[in-house]
N, C-alpha and C positions, 0 to 999 in steps of 0.2 A: 442338750438336744433347748437350745433356747426357743423357743417359741417367738417367730419372727415380728409380734407385736413392739411397741416402742415401750410397757410397762409392761414387764416381767413377772410373770405367770407365779404365784406364789400358793398357788394350789394346784397339785394336781389328781384327775378322779381317769380312773385306769378301772376300766374293761377286763375281768383274767377269767380264762375255763375255756373248755375245749370244744367248739362250735358238733363235733364229730361224736361229742357222748351226751346227745340229747338236752337236756334240758342245764347242764353243767355248762351250753353255754349263753345263759344268761347276762351274764356280766358283757357279755360281745356286743349284745343285741342290745340291749339296755346305750352303751355308750354310741354303740351308733344312729340308733333314736335322738340319745342325748346333743352330736355333733349336729343335729337339722337344727338345735332351737340357739337361741341367740347367750352369751353365754359370759357373764361378767370379765374383765379386760383382764383380771388375778386368773383365771381360773383356762387350765389345758385340760382336756380330754382328750386322752388314748384309747385305743380297743388294745393290746396287751394280750391276750387270747394267752397264752401258755407258755408264751418270752418271758420267766420270770425273771434272770436274771437280768435281763433288757431290763425290767423292771426294776431292779435293782441299780443300774447303773441312772438311769436317769435319773433316779430320786436322790443321786449326787448333785446336779446342777442347782440344790436347796429348795427346795419346797417347805413351805411352813404345814400346809397341811396334805393330807394322804386321804384321798375317797377312795377307797378298792367298791367292787362291785362286783358280786360270786353271787354264785349259786353254794347253800348255806345251810346245812341239816342241824337245825336245834328240835326237832320231836312235831314241830304245827301242822296243820293242814296246807298237800304242795298247792303254791301261790303265794304264802305268808309274807310278807315281807318285815325282815328285821334292822334295825339300825343299830350298832354296836358302838362303842366307843372302844378301840383295840389296847393290852394292857401296853405297856414298855414292850418291845421285840428285846431277843435274847434269851427267851425260855427254854428255847430247846436241846434239847442233851444234843452233845455233839456228832453223834451218829448218828441220828436225825438226819444232821443240816447238810448233809452229802450234797455236790457239783449235780444232781443226776438233771436237764434241761426241762425234760421230759415228767418229774414228779414236783415242781417244785410251787408246793402255795404257796400262799398268801406269807403262811409263817415264819417259812423256811426264807422268802424273798427277802422281811425285815431282821431276820440272823443274819440273812449275806449284808444287807447294808449297815447295821451294827457295825457288822466286820469291816468293810469298807470306808466307813467312815473312820473306822478307830486309824486305820494305815495311811486314809490320805486328809483325815483333819479338817474334811466335810462335818456335818450335823446332821443327822436326821428329822425328819418333819417330826415338829412336837407334840403334829396331834395326830391319830390315825381310825377316819372311823370307817365301819365296813356298811354297806347298805345292801343285805343279803334276800336271797330269797331260797323259801321253801323247792326245794324239787322232786317233782314224780317218779323224774328217772332219772335213771345216768347211766345207762347201759346206749351199747351204738348206735348208731343215726344219729340224724341231720334232724334239725329242727325243736322246740320246742312245744311240751304239751299241753296243753289248751289251758289249764290255769296259773301256768309260767307266761306265755305267753298276754295272757291278762295281766298280768302282773308290770311286766314291759312301759307298759305308759303310766301306773302310778309308782313305780321308781323312778321313772322321769324326772316325774315332780318333787318325788322325797328328795331326788340331788341337788334339782333344783332350789330347790328353798333351802338345805345346805348351804348353798354355792353361796346364795344370793346373802343367806344370814351371816354368811361368815366377812361380810363385806364390817360387819357392823359385831365379828370376834366370834358370829356361828355358837353362840349359847348350848347348851346340850342336856335337857333335862333326864337324860337315857344313863339306865344303871350299863355300867362296865361289862354288864354280860349279856346286854343286850334284850332288847322289848322288841313284840311282836305289834307290828304297826298294820292297823287293817285301814 
């Protein structure tokens, strides 16, 4: 899926999650709001939702940077934002990387992508960042909890800073394990 602009997008911002599981819809809502903002020409923002296989195939278009937006349990207070520079994919045991369209975690998608790239000659993104938000609840129900909903505008601002900095090589000073951002 190549964007219609004359300049090829080199950064893909993907909101992932299930809107029917409360705060798991954080990534989807953040990208929805992000798409209302002016984005640099090198950036494409998409609502992936639970379509992890679609994300893996879209990444075959050759993006340099992937920014995933997702609910992320790391033990902080609900609504805490995290910026994580992900390690290389491929660290999932084969039995965990089964293709189940309803359980494609970002790690599984990146593992699938590495397999697809090996078979097609494409290359995966050189850098993968995760903008995560500590959920309050991920049980059945539509709508974000109050603290997670309050974090969405901050997450939009964080992503905008990241993709604008990407024009100057996006320097990241956060450790690979991630850091809470307030």
